[in-house]
C-alpha positions as CSV (number, residue, x, y, z in Angstrom):
1,M,-58.1,-8.0,34.5
2,D,-57.0,-4.3,34.5
3,W,-55.0,-4.2,31.4
4,N,-53.5,-1.1,32.2
5,V,-51.8,-2.5,35.4
6,F,-50.6,-5.1,33.2
7,F,-49.1,-3.3,30.4
8,S,-47.6,-0.7,33.0
9,T,-45.9,-3.1,35.1
10,V,-44.5,-4.9,32.2
11,S,-43.3,-1.3,30.6
12,Q,-41.7,-0.5,33.5
13,T,-39.6,-3.9,34.5
14,A,-38.8,-4.1,30.4
15,G,-37.9,-0.4,30.6
16,A,-35.6,-1.0,33.4
17,M,-33.8,-4.2,32.1
18,V,-33.2,-2.3,28.9
19,G,-31.5,0.6,31.0
20,I,-29.5,-1.7,32.6
21,F,-28.5,-3.4,29.6
22,A,-28.1,-0.4,27.1
23,A,-25.8,1.5,29.8
24,F,-23.4,-1.8,30.5
25,L,-23.4,-1.9,26.8
26,I,-22.4,1.3,26.0
27,T,-19.7,1.5,28.7
28,K,-18.1,-1.9,27.3
29,I,-18.1,-0.2,23.6
30,V,-16.4,2.9,25.0
31,A,-14.0,1.1,26.6
32,N,-13.5,-1.5,24.0
33,Q,-13.0,1.7,21.4
34,S,-10.6,3.5,23.9
35,E,-8.4,-0.3,24.4
36,F,-8.9,-0.7,20.2
37,S,-7.3,2.9,19.4
38,M,-4.4,2.4,21.8
39,K,-3.6,-1.4,20.1
40,K,-3.9,0.6,16.4
41,E,-1.6,3.2,17.7
42,R,1.3,1.1,19.0
43,T,0.5,-0.9,15.7
44,I,1.3,1.8,14.1
45,Q,4.3,2.8,16.1
46,F,5.6,-0.6,16.3
47,L,5.8,-1.1,12.6
48,L,7.5,2.0,12.1
49,K,10.4,1.1,14.9
50,S,10.6,-2.5,12.6
51,D,10.6,-0.7,9.3
52,S,13.5,1.3,10.8
53,L,15.4,-1.4,12.0
54,G,15.2,-3.3,8.8
55,R,16.5,-0.4,7.2
56,E,19.3,-0.2,9.1
57,A,20.1,-3.7,8.7
58,E,20.4,-3.2,5.2
59,V,23.6,-0.6,6.0
60,R,25.4,-3.1,7.9
61,H,28.4,-4.2,6.3
62,F,27.6,-7.9,6.6
63,E,29.2,-8.8,2.9
64,W,32.7,-6.9,4.4
65,Y,32.3,-8.6,7.6
66,N,31.7,-12.2,5.9
67,A,34.7,-11.9,3.5
68,R,37.2,-10.8,6.2
69,I,36.2,-13.6,8.7
70,A,36.0,-16.2,5.9
71,D,40.1,-14.6,4.9
72,Q,40.8,-15.1,8.4
73,E,39.4,-18.8,8.6
74,I,41.3,-20.1,5.3
75,K,44.5,-18.8,6.5
76,E,43.7,-21.2,9.8
77,M,42.5,-23.9,7.6
78,L,46.1,-23.7,5.4
79,K,47.9,-23.4,8.7
80,M,45.9,-26.7,9.8
81,I,47.1,-28.3,6.4
82,D,50.9,-27.2,6.9
83,E,50.8,-29.0,10.2
84,T,48.6,-32.3,9.0
85,K,50.3,-32.4,5.5
86,E,46.9,-33.6,4.4
87,I,43.8,-32.1,3.1
88,L,40.5,-32.8,4.3
89,S,36.8,-32.5,3.2
90,A,35.4,-29.2,3.2
91,E,32.7,-30.3,5.8
92,Q,35.3,-31.6,7.8
93,Y,37.0,-28.1,8.0
94,Y,33.7,-26.1,8.3
95,Q,33.3,-27.8,11.6
96,E,36.8,-26.8,12.7
97,L,36.6,-23.4,11.4
98,N,34.6,-20.3,12.7
99,F,33.0,-18.7,9.8
100,S,30.9,-16.0,10.3
101,P,27.2,-17.0,11.5
102,F,25.8,-14.5,9.4
103,Q,26.7,-16.0,6.3
104,S,25.3,-19.0,4.5
105,S,26.9,-22.5,5.3
106,L,26.7,-23.2,1.7
107,D,28.5,-19.9,1.0
108,S,31.2,-21.1,3.6
109,L,31.5,-24.6,2.2
110,E,31.8,-23.2,-1.4
111,I,34.4,-21.0,-0.4
112,I,36.2,-23.8,1.7
113,Q,35.8,-26.4,-1.3
114,T,37.2,-23.6,-4.0
115,K,40.3,-23.4,-1.9
116,I,40.7,-26.9,-1.6
117,D,40.5,-27.6,-5.2
118,E,43.2,-24.6,-5.5
119,L,45.4,-26.7,-3.5
120,K,45.0,-29.6,-5.1
121,E,45.9,-28.2,-8.5
122,K,48.7,-26.4,-7.0
123,K,49.8,-29.6,-5.3
124,R,49.2,-31.6,-9.2
125,I,51.3,-29.0,-10.8
126,E,54.3,-29.3,-8.0
127,E,53.9,-33.0,-8.5
128,E,54.0,-33.1,-12.3
129,K,57.2,-30.2,-11.9
130,K,59.0,-32.8,-9.9
131,R,58.2,-36.1,-12.1
132,I,59.5,-34.2,-14.9
133,E,62.7,-32.8,-13.2
134,A,63.5,-36.7,-11.9
135,E,63.1,-37.9,-15.7
136,N,65.3,-35.3,-17.0
137,F,67.7,-36.2,-13.9
138,K,67.8,-39.6,-15.1
139,K,68.1,-38.8,-18.8
140,M,71.5,-36.6,-18.0
141,L,73.1,-39.7,-15.5
142,G,72.4,-42.0,-18.4
143,S,74.0,-39.4,-21.0
144,G,77.3,-39.1,-18.3
145,G,76.0,-35.6,-17.4
146,V,77.4,-33.7,-14.5
147,G,76.6,-30.6,-12.4
148,Y,72.9,-30.9,-12.4
149,K,71.2,-29.3,-9.5
150,K,67.6,-30.8,-8.6
151,Q,65.5,-27.8,-7.9
152,E,63.8,-27.6,-5.0
153,Y,59.8,-26.5,-4.7
154,N,57.5,-25.1,-1.7
155,V,54.6,-26.8,-1.5
156,S,53.4,-25.2,1.7
157,P,50.2,-23.6,1.6
158,Y,50.6,-21.5,4.9
159,I,52.5,-18.4,4.7
160,H,53.0,-16.6,7.8
161,D,52.3,-12.5,7.6
162,V,52.1,-9.8,10.2
163,P,48.9,-10.0,11.8
164,N,46.7,-6.1,10.6
165,F,45.6,-5.2,14.3
166,T,43.8,-2.3,12.3
167,L,42.0,-4.5,10.5
168,I,41.0,-7.0,13.5
169,K,39.8,-3.8,15.2
170,L,37.6,-2.6,12.5
171,I,36.4,-6.1,12.2
172,Q,35.5,-6.2,15.9
173,E,33.7,-3.1,15.6
174,E,31.4,-4.3,13.2
175,R,30.4,-7.3,15.1
176,E,29.7,-5.2,17.7
177,R,27.5,-3.2,15.8
178,I,25.9,-6.2,14.2
179,D,25.4,-7.8,17.7
180,N,24.0,-4.6,19.0
181,L,21.3,-4.5,16.1
182,L,20.5,-8.0,16.9
183,V,19.3,-7.5,20.2
184,R,17.1,-4.8,19.6
185,I,15.9,-6.7,16.4
186,I,14.9,-9.7,18.8
187,Y,13.2,-7.3,21.2
188,Q,11.2,-6.0,18.8
189,A,10.2,-8.9,17.2
190,S,9.1,-10.1,20.8
191,L,6.9,-6.9,21.1
192,N,5.5,-7.4,17.6
193,D,4.7,-11.0,18.2
194,D,2.7,-10.0,21.5
195,L,0.9,-7.4,20.1
196,L,-0.4,-10.0,17.4
197,A,-1.7,-12.1,20.1
198,N,-3.4,-9.6,21.7
199,V,-4.8,-8.1,17.9
200,R,-5.3,-11.1,15.8
201,E,-8.7,-12.0,16.6
202,N,-10.0,-8.6,16.9
203,P,-11.3,-9.0,20.5
204,E,-12.8,-5.2,21.0
205,S,-15.0,-6.1,18.0
206,S,-17.1,-8.7,20.3
207,R,-20.0,-10.9,18.7
208,L,-21.5,-11.1,22.0
209,V,-21.8,-7.4,22.4
210,S,-23.5,-7.1,18.4
211,V,-26.1,-9.8,19.9
212,S,-26.9,-7.9,23.1
213,I,-27.6,-4.9,21.3
214,I,-30.1,-6.8,19.1
215,A,-31.9,-8.4,22.0
216,T,-31.8,-5.3,24.0
217,L,-33.7,-3.5,21.0
218,L,-36.0,-6.4,20.5
219,L,-36.9,-5.8,24.3
220,F,-37.2,-2.2,24.2
221,F,-39.7,-2.4,21.3
222,S,-41.5,-5.3,22.3
223,G,-41.4,-4.8,26.3
224,V,-41.7,-1.0,26.4
225,I,-42.7,0.8,23.4
226,Y,-45.6,-2.0,22.4
227,P,-47.0,-2.2,26.0
228,L,-47.2,1.8,26.2
229,S,-48.9,2.1,22.7
230,F,-52.1,0.4,24.4
231,L,-52.3,2.7,27.6
232,P,-54.6,4.2,28.6
233,L,-57.2,1.5,28.4
234,K,-60.6,2.3,29.3
235,P,-62.2,-0.5,31.5
236,N,-63.5,-3.4,29.9
237,E,-62.5,-2.1,26.7
238,E,-61.4,-4.7,24.3
239,I,-57.5,-4.8,23.1
240,S,-57.9,-4.5,19.1
241,L,-54.5,-5.4,16.7
242,S,-56.3,-4.2,13.3
243,V,-54.2,-2.3,11.2
244,G,-56.6,0.8,11.7
245,V,-56.0,0.8,15.2
246,F,-52.0,1.0,14.4
247,F,-52.5,4.0,12.5
248,D,-54.8,5.7,14.7
249,I,-52.3,5.3,17.5
250,L,-49.4,6.0,15.0
251,F,-50.8,9.3,13.8
252,S,-52.0,10.5,17.5
253,F,-50.1,12.6,20.1
254,K,-49.2,9.1,21.9
255,G,-47.9,7.7,18.9
256,S,-45.5,10.7,17.8
257,F,-44.2,10.7,21.3
258,L,-43.5,6.8,20.9
259,V,-42.0,7.3,17.3
260,V,-39.7,10.2,18.7
261,L,-38.5,8.2,21.4
262,S,-38.1,4.8,19.2
263,V,-35.9,6.8,16.8
264,I,-33.8,8.2,19.7
265,F,-32.9,5.0,21.3
266,G,-32.8,3.1,18.0
267,S,-30.1,5.2,16.3
268,L,-28.5,5.3,19.5
269,M,-28.3,1.5,19.6
270,V,-27.7,1.3,15.6
271,K,-24.9,3.7,16.2
272,F,-22.9,1.8,19.1
273,F,-23.6,-1.5,16.9
274,L,-21.9,-0.3,13.8
275,V,-19.4,1.2,16.1
276,N,-18.8,-2.4,17.8
277,I,-18.4,-4.4,14.5
278,S,-16.1,-1.5,13.2
279,L,-13.2,-2.0,15.7
280,R,-11.3,-4.4,13.3
281,H,-7.5,-4.0,12.8
282,D,-6.4,-3.7,9.4
283,K,-5.3,-6.9,7.7
284,R,-2.6,-5.1,5.8
285,K,-1.0,-4.0,8.8
286,M,-1.5,-7.3,10.7
287,E,0.5,-9.2,7.9
288,Q,3.0,-6.5,8.3
289,L,3.4,-7.1,12.0
290,N,3.7,-10.8,11.5
291,F,6.2,-10.1,9.1
292,F,8.0,-8.2,11.3
293,A,7.6,-10.6,14.5
294,S,10.3,-13.0,13.2
295,V,13.5,-12.0,13.2
296,E,14.6,-13.8,9.9
297,N,12.8,-11.4,7.9
298,Y,14.4,-8.0,9.1
299,S,17.4,-9.3,6.8
300,L,19.0,-12.5,5.2
301,Y,21.8,-12.6,7.1
302,F,20.1,-12.7,10.3
303,K,18.1,-15.7,8.7
304,N,21.6,-17.5,8.1
305,Y,22.4,-16.9,11.5
306,F,19.5,-18.5,12.9
307,D,19.7,-21.3,10.0
308,N,23.4,-21.9,10.7
309,N,22.5,-22.0,15.1
310,K,19.4,-24.7,14.1
311,T,22.4,-26.8,12.4
312,T,24.6,-26.3,15.1
313,K,22.1,-28.0,17.6
């Protein structure tokens, strides 16, 4: 058997396979690196935009808006009580009235209950005054007193007032600003969620690519370098695998050439291997992106908004 032909054929075949695999892997890693850089830049941009929207939510006048709407709805409740002449529970009024959706339902119920308690206390005081008045009137009749006039009390809780159109306009303008901000936050949160789905598993850092690089290196050393180390062989020369032969080949011109070739290709593959495993997105930024993927996290008032919508469904 001519070992020169055998080793030469093996080396050429393995070299062709190594070249194909290496070219594919390098192209794949370069493409992944470009995709990784683009996603990393988008992540930074989205986080900056999300933070800006969060800060914008902080300067909106939610408390002022909630308080003004609460004042309006309490007046509406007083009107209902004036018409029906009865006081219902806080939960019943909450279902009938339209408090601010950005205010916690518990806070709204507390406001209603406070007003109900105030009305009940006022009613109790008025009834007590009437009772005392009736007793005094009976005493005066028993003693023959004349000329006593019974005092009338106004127990109606509703006060007719003139609408403040300037205030109404300010309330409407603030609601428009809040709604506009909410639309932009919902849109940004959906973008954040979509990006998070694309980067959460670090798809650019492929385990398959890492394994393929290792396999290519093994194929290169076992299928290219090792067979070339035996060439050329003299006819009928026996192949020796002793340590002494290894060092004889290593310190020869042929060995030096193979070492240089191995170092260059091996270094290149190791470099791309390190690049591949480094294509991982920062965990802290992923946590921030996940935080801003939820609209409720931009503002407590937006959390109230969605909580109230869930309650009414």
